[in-house]
N, C-alpha and C positions, 0 to 999 in steps of 0.2 A: 361351347357345345352343349352346356346344360339347357340352353334355350333353343335347341334344335330337336325336331322330331322327324325321323324318316319312317314313313308309314305307308302301307298299301291298303287299298280297299278291295276286299275279297268277297265273292258271292257266287251263287248260282245264277245262270242267265235269267234276266228279267226280275231279279230281286230288287233292283233299283239302285245299284251301286253307282252308276254313272250320274243319276239324278242326285244322289247324296253328294258326289264330288262337285257337281255344278252348284249346288246350294252352299257348300263350303266356300267355293271360290267367290260366290256373290256376297256372302256374309262377311268374308274377310277383306272385301274390297279389291280382290284380284281381278274381278270382272264387274261390269256395271249394268249387266243385263242377265236375267236368269236364262240359262240355256235349257232347251227342252229336247229330249231324245226324239219325240214324235214329230217335232218340227225340223229336226236336222240342224239345230243351232247350238249344239254343245261344244264346249272348248276341247274336252279330251277326246271325243269321237270326231276328230277333224278330218280323217281320211274319207275320200268320197265313197268308198265301199261301206265304211262304217255308217255313214249317213244314209246311204241307200238301203242298207239292210236293217238299220235300227239296232245294231248290236256293237259291242266293243270287240275289236279284232286285235288291235295292237296295244300293248301296255303303254300308257301315256303319263309322262312325268310333269307335274306342275309344282309351283312353289307359291306359298302365301304366308301372311303373318296373322297371328291371333294371340292376344294377350301377351305381347312382347316376345313371342316364340315364332321361329321360322318353321313352317311345316313343309317338308319336301314330301310330296304325296304322289303315289303311283296308282292310277286307276287300271286295274287289271281285267283281262277278258274273263267272261263267265262261262263261255261255251267250251265243252270238253276238247274240241279239236285244237284249241289254242292254250291248253293247259301248260305247254312248255314255256310260254310267255310268262305265266304265273310263276313257274318254277325259277326262272331266271331272275324275276323281280324279287321273290322271297329271299334269294341268296344275298341281296344287298340291303334288306330292310331291317329295322330295329323293332318294329311293331306293326300291328295291323288292326283294321276295323273289319270285322266280318259282318256282312249285311244279310239279314234273313227276312223272308216274306212272312208277315204276320198271319197269313192264311195257310200257307204251305209248310211253314216251319223249315226244318233242315231238309234240303233237297239233295239229290245225288252229287251234283258238282260242288255244292257248298261243303258236303262231307269230304269230298276228294281234296279240295284246296285246304281244308282244315288239317287233314292228315299231312299234307305237304308242309304246312306251317309247323306242325309238330316236329317233323324231321329236321327242319332248320332252327328249331328252338326260338321261334318268333312269338313274343307275347302278344295277346289279342284282347280286345274288348268287343262285345257284340252289340249290334244295333238292330232291333226288330222293327222293320220298316212297314209301311203300308197299313197302319192301324186304322186308317179311314176306309179300308175296303170292307165290303159285305163279307161276313164270316171271319173277320180278323179276331184273333184270340191270343193275347200275350201269354197266358198261362200254358196254353197248348204248345205254342212255339218254344217257350222255355223248357217244357217237358221234353220236346224232341231234342233240344240242345243237350239236355242232361242224359237222355237215353241213348241217342245215336252218336254223340260225340264223346260220351263218357267223361264229362267234366262237371265241375261244381259251379252252376250258374249263381251269380250274386246279383239279384235283381235290385237295382237302386231307384226304380221309378214305378209309380202306379198311374195308369192312364186315367185321365179325366174325360168321361164320355166314351162312347163306343161307336165304331163304324163311321157313318156320316156325321155323327155328333161328337167325334173326337176333337177336343179343343186344346188339350194340354196334358201335363203330367204333374204328379206330386213327387218332389225331390225327397226321397226317403232318407238321404244322408243329412240334409239340413232342415227337413220337415217344413217345406214351403211349396207353394203352387207356382208352376210355370205355365202360363197360358199364352196363346197366340190368337190375336184377331188380325190386326195389320202388323204389329210388332210384338216382341216378347214383353209380357208383363209379369212381374213377380209379386206374389201376395200370400196371404195365409192359406192354409189347407181349407178347402170348402167344408162347411159344417157337416154335410151329408157324407163326406168321405173320411172324417176324422177317425172314426172307429176302425175302418178298414186300413187306413194308412198306419195307425198305431200297431195293428196286428202285423202288417207286412214289415214294418220297421223291426219289430221283435224277431220275426223270422230271419231278416237280414242279419241282425245282431247275433242270433244263434249260429247261423252259418259261418259268419266271420270269426266269432269267438272260438269255434271248434278248430279253426285253421291258424289263428294268429295269437301268440302269447300276450301281447300288449292289449289286444282287444278283450281277451279273456279276463284280464285283471280288472277291467272296468265293467264287465258284463254283470247285470243288465244296466242299461243307461250309458252306452258308449257315446262319448262326445264326438261331435262332427270332425274335429281335428284328428282324433285317434282313428276314427272310422276311415277317413280319407287316407291316412298313412298306412293303415292295414290293407285297404283295397289296392293301394299302389304296390305294396310288398307282394301281395298275393297275385296280382296281375303279372308282375315282372318275373316271379318265380314259376308261374304256370299253375299254381295251386288252386286258383279260382279264376272265373271269367266274369267280369262286370258286364251286366246287361242293361242297356238303355233301350228306349223305344221312341217312336215318332212316325211322322209321315213326311218324307223328304218332298214329295210332290206338293204338299200343302204348306211347306216351309215350317213345319212343326217338329221341334226336337233337335234341330242342328246345333244351336248354341250350346246346350249342355253336352252334346256329343263332342264338340270341340274342346270344351272345358275338361271333359274326361280324357281326351287325347293328351292334353298338356299335363293333367294331374297324374295319370296312371301309366301311360306308356313311357318306356325308358328313352333317355337321350343316347346318342352314339357314344360308344367307348373309343376314345381316340387319343392320339398323341401328335399334335401339329408340329412338334419340334423334331420328330423322328424322320428318318429318310422316307421318301415318297413310296407309297404302295397303293395302287388303285386297281380295281377289277372292272373290266368292261362287261356289262350285262346285256347290252343291246346295240345292234347296229341298224341305223335307219337313215336313208338318204345321205350317205357319206359321213354321217356324224356317229361318233362312238359315245354312247351313254355309259357313264361309269360312276362308281362309288369310290371316293377317296377314303382309305382306311387309316393312313398315317401320312404325316408330312404335308407339304403344300405343293399344289400344282399351279404353275404359272404360265401365262401366255409366252410363247417362244422358247419354252423349256425343252431340253433334250431328255428323252425318257427311253428306257429299255423295254422292249417287248420280251419279257422273260422267257416265254416259251419258244419264240423263234430265234432269240439271241441277236436281234438287230436293234439299232437305235432309231427312234423317230423324233421329229420335232413337232411340238404342239403348235398349231397355227393359231387357233382361237379357243378360248374357254367361254362357254355359254351357259347362262342360267336359263333353264328350260321352262316354257309355259305352253306345254303340249305342242301345237304347230308353230308357236312363235318363240323366238329366242332373244335373249338380252346378253350382249357381250360383257364380260367381267375380266378383270386383270388376273384373278387367281381364284382357286378353290382350295379350302383347307380340309383337314381330316374331318370326316363326318358329312361332307357335302355330297350331294348327287347332282352331277352336271353333265353336259355334253362337250365334246372337244372335236375340233376340226383339224384336218391336216395329217392325222395319223393313218397311214395307208397300210393295208394288209392285215389289220387287226380284226379279230372275230369275237363274237360273244364267248366269254370265258378267258379272254387274254388278260394277263397281268402286265400293267405298266408300272415301272418302278425306277428308282434312282440307279443310274448305271454303275455307281460306285458301291451300291448296296443291293445286289440282286436278290430277289425273293420271288417265289412262285405261289400265288394264292390258289386255293382249291377252286376250280371252276364249277359252275352248276352242271349237274348231269343232264345229258340229252336223251330223250326218249327214243326208242327204236320205231321207225315208221311201220305202219301196218297196212296202208292202202297205197296203191300205185295207179297211175294213168299214163298212157302213152301220149306224148306231146310231139307234134310235128308241124313244121311251117308249110304253108301252101306253095311258097315260091322257093326254089332251091337256092336262090341268091341270098336268102335270109337265114341260112343255117348257122353261119357264124354269129349273127346277131342274136339268135335264139340261145346259142351256147353261152354268150356273154350275159344274157338276161338271166339264164338259169344259175350261172355262177354267182351273180350278185344276189339272187334270191337266197341261195344256200348260205352265203356270207351273213346275210341278215337274220336268217332263221335256221339255226342248227337242227331243228326237228324235221326239216325238209332234206331230202337226199335225191341226187340225180345219178343215174347210171345208164349205160348203153346195154341194150339186149342184143348180143351178137347174133343170136339165132334168127331174129326177125328184122334186125337192123333198125330198131326203134330206140328212142330216148325215153326212159321212164322217169317220171317225177313221183316221188313217194313222200308220204306224210302221215299225220295222225288221224286223218278223217276226210270224208268227202267234202265237207264245207271248206276245210283248210286248203285243199287242192283247188277247189273252185275259185277261192280268193286269190291264190297264187297265180293261176292261169289268167284271171282277169287283170291282175297287176301287170303281167307281161303284155297283155293286149293294150292296156291304157298307157302304160309308161314307155313302152318301146314301139308301139304302133305296129305290132306284128299280127298277121292273120294266122290263126292256129286251128288245127284240128285235134281233137282230144278223144282218146279212146275210152271205153267203159272202165269204170274202176275195178281193180283186181286186188284181192287181199293177199297179204304176205303170209305164206304158210311156214310152218316149222316142221322138223322131223324129230322123232324121239325114239328112244330104245324101249321096246316092250320086254324082250328078254335078250340078255347079252351073251357074251362068250367068256370062257375061262381058259387061261393058260395059252393064249394065242402067241405063238413064236414068230418073231420077224427078224430076219437078218438082212442088214443093209451093207452091201459090199460093192465098192466101186473102185476100179483100177484102170486108169486110162493114161498111163505114162508118167504122170506127175505124182504129187502127193495123193494117196488113196483116201478112201472113206470107209470106215468100219464102225458098225454099231449093231449090237445084238440085244434085242428086247423081248421080254415076256409081259403081256398085258392081260388084265382082267377088266372086262367092261360090264357094268350092271346099271339098271335103271335107278335114277336118284332124284325124284321130285323135279323141281325147277332148276334151270341153270346147268352149270358144269362144275364138277369137283374133281380134283386130281390128288392122288397120294402115292407114296412109295413105301414098300416094305422090304426093299433090298437091304441086306446087311453085309458086313464084312468088306465094305468099300468096293464091291464088285462093279458098281457104277458110281463114279465120283459125283459129289453134290452138284457141281456146275453142269454135269451132263444130265442129271435128273431135271434140273430147271429147263435145259434145252428140250428134253422129251416133252415136258408140259407145254412149252411154247409150240412145239410141233403138233401136239394134240389140239391145241387151240386153233392152229392153222387149219386143221382138218375139219373143224366144226363149221366152217364157212359153207360147206357143200355136202349134203347128205346123199345117200344112194338112191332114194326114192324119186327125187326130182330136182336135185341140186339146191334144196332149201337148206337154211341154217339149222344146225342140230342142237337140241337142248335136252335137259332131263337125263343126264347120265353121269356116272362116276367111273373114272379110269384109275386103275391101280397098277403101278409098275412093280412086278413081283420078282423079276430077276433080269439079269443082263450080263453082257461081257464086253470088254474093250480090247483094243489092239494097242501095243506100246507106241506105234508110230502113226497109224492111220485113223485113230479115233480123235474126234474133235466135237465141239459144241454144234458146228454145222452138220456133221454126220448124224449126231443124235437127234437134232431137231428134224432133219429130213426123215430119219427113221421113225420118229414119233408121228409125223404127219402120215406117212405111208402105212404104218402099222395100224393106226386107228381107222384109217380109211378101209383097210382090209377087214378089221374087226367089225365095223359097221355093216359092211356088205355080208358078213357072216351072221350078223345078229337079226332078230325079228324087229322090224321097224314099223312105226305108225306115223301117219301124217296128222299134223295139228293145224287148227285154224283159229284165228282170233275170235273171241266171243266178247259180247258186251252185255252189261246190265241195262235194260230198257225200262224206263219209267213212263207209263202212258196215262194221261189224264183225259177221261172221256165222260160224256153225259151218261146218266143212268140207263137211258133207253138204247145205248149203243154198245153196252158191255158185251153182250153175247156175240155180236158180229166181230168185235175187236178180239175177243178171246179165241174165236175160231180162226181168225187170220193169223194170230200169234202162233197157234198150234201148227198151222200150215207152213209157217216159216221156221219150224223146228225150235220154237220158243218154249221154255219151261217156266211156267208162272210160279213165283215164289211167295207172293203176297198180294192182297188187294185190300184197299181201305176206302170206305165210303165217307164222303163229306160234302155237305151243302149241295145236293143235287148232282154230284159227280162222283166218279170212282177212280181211284188211282191204283193202277195195276203195275206190279213190278215183275219183270221176267228176264231170263237170260237167253240169248239167242246168238247165232253166228253173225259176225259183223257183215258178212256178205249178204245176209238177208235184210240188212238195214237199208241197202241201196234201193231207193224208190219207195221206201215205206211211207215217207211223209205224204206223197200223193195218194197212196192207198188209204191211209188213215183219214185224210181229209174227205175222201169220197164216202167212207163208211160212217162218218160222223157228221155229215153236212158241214164240214169245215170247222167243227167245234172241238175236235180232238187235238191234243198236243203231245209231244213225247220228247224226252231227253235220253242220252246214253252216257255211259262211262265205261272205260275198259274193265274187263273182268278176266283177263289172262287168255290162255289158250286151252282148247279142248280137242279131243280126238275127233277126226272127221268121221261121221257116220258112214259105215260101209253100205 
């Protein structure tokens, strides 16, 4: 397993991560032709919708060999609507390459995925891509990495040439030049760059020596061997981030990136001799994609679905190459593979040895914020639609389906408008259904503005059999985000197990608020007193009382409606800034910053998610098709009255 690297490619949309992946596959011999996003010929973007739209939608796993190491690589989506795919992928990775645009630097979604990787403790190296673009600036991109991501960048390369004249890099670790014409050529540092390379090598030594004791002992004049060992330690501990650069589209910089993956990112920590434990992180086309954490998974093996408590038999074990698969006899700890034949599993399922049950922590699923009504045109297709929606939710836990009894509609909910468009199109293509789709609607929340104190609630039920009795006194106050519960009851007036039941009942009540039946958030409930009955009190009685008491308290409180808001980053030509700012204001947008660069302006604003629907068309019309924008979630805010 020391010769295995499980890594992901992370980036903002259009930073070039799929092109990086394609060049890696070509250089390692996994493919024999360079795939191009704009030609629809990539290996990892193999779904028809990905090729039609020119973006990555589904995380795709591929495997290749470099310098005697097996690289299990996952190309992840860059669009914010598919960030849950990134979250599930990060859960099973040991390392990652974060790709940044040399012109734009750190962009909103690259910052979001970086924070997700922080939460999962995934070591990263950075690759500043597109150095051949007009306006490319490695130093500015590195500055944005330092300032926006709050990390210590360790720049190990110096570009040779700029923009269209970018031809290679100086390797500051071994002080040599790497240039690309048709193929990689290694030579001495160009004479005109010797002084600058020496200066940057000293800066690298200073940064590393401050963080690593062994490097400090040799400073100045740290040897290449000590430098590489220090960079490896700093990467794996998260104390520093190695930064490389290049142009994936021009095939420049990929070989040293692969060398850095092998040198600096960690191998999986595994025990092949232990009982089997594997985590399913993705379901696609009846295949379960999983990471084996311990033990060995074999074809025909009986495994336990730890969450459901049932056994499954593994039909086939597959080495994955995006849309193609190669059958293998087994997968050992550290491997990322797909298996066929395990029915009923979902993303987050633990598969383990039936004789040694274990439940691995699943990746968290985000709450949907946008819904559309989905209906079939022919009543005879209702059951087929239900089956298609069930399969969609099994494959993507960030989607949700529910029936709206008031209007008799089926609502499909997700993270954004694009995700729902993709989901609906999948149903049309894969199931041949004719659908009508309603306008997108955002998911509101309710919150407490001012609560109540000392609310007394008595739950007494006597209908011939065993009765129910619970007596509660609650305080309800606003409390930032989420829900908090506490108890100040003393003297055993309410036993501990009943206190837990009250909390469970309160959580039940949060599902539907008094303003419009929306979920409730942003409150703290305190149980201050209560009483029990020697025969009729039970956990069920106190849970029921908790639900009804909080419902009554919310109706007595002052409540407010919340709506989801997003941070919008709009890039527009200089001459269109005024029109765009006016349109943002009309959409209740609040501008937080603007940055001028190379004939264009980048405006960052916060606005309600509902105002984003249709914004792409408006922006194109106001900028003659030259404006672009991206969004990322920014929580909830009170609806303006």
